[in-house]
N, C-alpha and C positions, 0 to 999 in steps of 0.2 A: 508678307505686310511688316512695314516700320512703323513703330511706337515712337510717340515723341514726349518729352519732357522738357523743361525749361532750369536752365541755371543761371544762379544771378552770383556774378562774382564783384570784388570788393578791394578796395585798393592797398585795405592794410587789414590786420588780424584784430583790431581794434573794432571796426565796423562790422567785420563779421560777427564779432562776439556781441556786439549790441544789436543786429540783427537777429539772431540766434535768442537773444533774451525777449525781444520784441514781440518775434513770433510767437513764442510761447504762449504768450497773453491772448492769442488767436485760437480759431477752429483748423487756421491752414496749417496743411500737413506739409512739414519741408523737413527734408534729411540734408544736415551738413554733410558735404563729403569731399575727398580732394580734389581741385581743380583740374578740370581735363586741358592737358598740356597742349590740345590741338585749341584751345582758347587762348589760356593765359598762362603766362610765368610769373605773374605779381602775386597777390597772397596767397596760399596754399590750400584755402579753404573756401568752397562755394556751397550756396543752397542750391537742391535740387526740389523743385516742386511741379504739380502739374501744371501744364501751361493756362489751362482754365482759370487759374488764380491770379494771373499777370497782372493785372488791375489792380487787384485787391494788394500786392505785393508793392506797384508802384506806391499808390497810396500810403500803405503802411509804410514806407521808407521815406516818402516826404514827408508826412506828418511826423516820425520819429528823428528825423535828420539825420538818417545812415546814407552817406556816401556809398554809391556802388558805380562800377565802370561798364556794365551794362548785364543786359537778360539776353541769353542766347537759347535758341533751341537746338535740342541734341536728339538726334535721332539714331536708332537701334532698330536691328533686325528682330522681328519675333520670331 
C-alpha cells in the first residue's frame, strides 16, 4: 500500500527559511528535508507535510508572502 506526503519547494533558501519561521507559528507539522532530485534541482530544502494540510499551507504562504515553486505529492510504498 502506498502512502502519500506533500512537499513544497521554494525558489531559494530565503523563502524556505521564511516558510519555516512562519510554519512554527502554527500547529501544522512540517519537516524541512532535502528536495527530492526527481522533483527539482532548485533550492536544496523543501517542507514535507501531510497532504491534508495543503490548503492551510497555501493560505499561509499567500498571507506571509512566501513564494514557492509548487506543491508536489510524493508516494512511497509502506
